[in-house]
C-alpha positions as CSV (number, residue, x, y, z in Angstrom):
1,Q,-56.2,46.9,117.9
2,V,-57.3,48.7,121.1
3,R,-60.8,50.0,121.2
4,L,-62.7,51.8,123.9
5,V,-66.4,52.2,123.3
6,E,-68.6,54.5,125.4
7,S,-72.3,54.1,125.7
8,G,-75.2,55.3,127.9
9,G,-75.3,58.9,127.0
10,G,-78.6,60.7,126.2
11,L,-80.9,63.5,127.1
12,V,-82.0,63.8,130.8
13,Q,-83.7,66.4,132.9
14,A,-81.8,68.3,135.6
15,G,-81.7,66.1,138.7
16,G,-81.8,62.9,136.8
17,S,-79.3,60.1,136.4
18,L,-77.3,58.3,133.7
19,R,-74.9,55.5,133.8
20,L,-72.1,55.5,131.2
21,S,-70.2,52.4,130.2
22,C,-66.7,52.1,128.7
23,A,-66.1,48.7,127.0
24,A,-62.6,47.8,126.1
25,S,-61.3,45.4,123.5
26,G,-57.8,44.6,122.4
27,R,-56.5,45.6,125.8
28,T,-56.8,44.1,129.3
29,L,-58.5,47.0,131.1
30,G,-57.4,45.7,134.5
31,N,-53.8,46.6,133.6
32,Y,-54.6,50.3,133.3
33,V,-56.0,53.2,135.2
34,V,-59.2,54.3,133.6
35,G,-60.2,58.0,133.4
36,W,-63.4,59.8,132.4
37,F,-63.2,63.2,130.8
38,R,-65.7,65.5,129.2
39,Q,-65.8,68.3,126.7
40,A,-68.5,70.9,126.6
41,P,-69.2,72.9,123.5
42,G,-66.5,75.6,123.1
43,K,-64.5,74.4,126.0
44,E,-61.4,72.3,126.5
45,R,-61.6,68.6,127.5
46,E,-61.6,68.3,131.3
47,F,-60.9,65.6,133.8
48,V,-63.9,64.1,135.5
49,A,-62.8,61.0,137.4
50,R,-60.3,58.2,137.5
51,I,-60.0,54.8,139.1
52,T,-57.0,52.6,139.9
53,R,-56.3,49.2,138.3
54,N,-58.0,47.2,141.0
55,G,-60.7,49.8,141.7
56,S,-59.6,50.5,145.2
57,I,-58.9,54.2,144.8
58,T,-61.0,56.8,143.0
59,F,-60.5,60.5,142.4
60,Y,-62.9,63.1,141.2
61,A,-63.0,66.6,139.9
62,D,-64.5,69.0,142.5
63,S,-67.4,69.8,140.1
64,V,-68.7,66.2,140.2
65,K,-67.6,65.0,143.7
66,G,-70.5,63.5,145.6
67,R,-72.7,63.2,142.5
68,F,-70.7,60.9,140.2
69,T,-69.2,57.5,140.9
70,I,-66.6,55.8,138.8
71,S,-66.3,52.0,139.0
72,R,-65.0,49.1,137.0
73,D,-65.6,45.4,136.4
74,N,-62.3,44.0,135.1
75,A,-63.9,40.6,134.5
76,K,-66.1,42.3,131.9
77,N,-63.3,44.6,130.7
78,T,-65.6,47.5,131.3
79,A,-65.6,50.7,133.4
80,Y,-68.6,52.8,134.4
81,L,-69.5,56.3,135.4
82,Q,-72.7,56.7,137.4
83,M,-73.9,60.2,137.2
84,N,-76.6,61.4,139.7
85,S,-78.1,64.8,140.4
86,L,-77.2,65.9,136.9
87,K,-77.0,69.6,136.2
88,P,-77.2,71.5,132.9
89,E,-73.5,72.3,133.3
90,D,-72.8,68.6,133.0
91,T,-73.8,68.7,129.4
92,A,-70.8,67.5,127.3
93,V,-69.4,64.7,125.3
94,Y,-68.0,62.2,127.8
95,Y,-64.9,60.1,127.0
96,C,-63.2,57.2,128.7
97,A,-59.4,56.7,128.4
98,T,-56.7,54.5,129.7
99,S,-53.4,55.3,131.3
100,S,-50.3,53.6,132.7
101,V,-49.7,56.6,134.9
102,G,-53.1,57.6,136.1
103,T,-53.2,61.4,136.5
104,T,-55.8,64.1,135.7
105,R,-53.9,65.2,132.6
106,N,-55.2,64.4,129.1
107,R,-51.7,63.9,127.8
108,D,-51.1,61.0,130.2
109,Y,-53.9,58.9,128.7
110,D,-53.0,56.9,125.6
111,Y,-56.2,55.3,124.2
112,W,-59.5,57.1,124.0
113,G,-63.0,56.2,123.1
114,Q,-65.1,58.1,120.6
115,G,-67.3,59.7,123.3
116,T,-70.9,59.6,124.2
117,R,-73.0,62.8,124.4
118,V,-74.8,63.8,127.6
119,T,-77.4,66.6,127.5
120,V,-79.0,67.8,130.7
121,S,-82.0,70.0,130.2
122,S,-83.1,72.6,132.8
């Protein structure tokens, strides 16, 4: 059984930082692209960042570029999202997901975690 479990969300003031983790079980994370997505209240789920299998290439949504950093530790079967200079508009539930294709489209990701909530106060 494949499970992805996100952690690290919480309440933070604008300008602050959080580090999200995505721990995988039942699947060798290093065999897949990992993506982070988010869904704000009343909005559709949107792409945030993705990282290739060996971590050599990353790609970000324009809205987070320069502030967020995606990384992975395949030995620990875990991926991360370091979020700096957080803004109130970053408030959302953040999800990690795995893909064999590795795009920015939700439908190309097969397994998803349950999400972790990030709230940024102004």
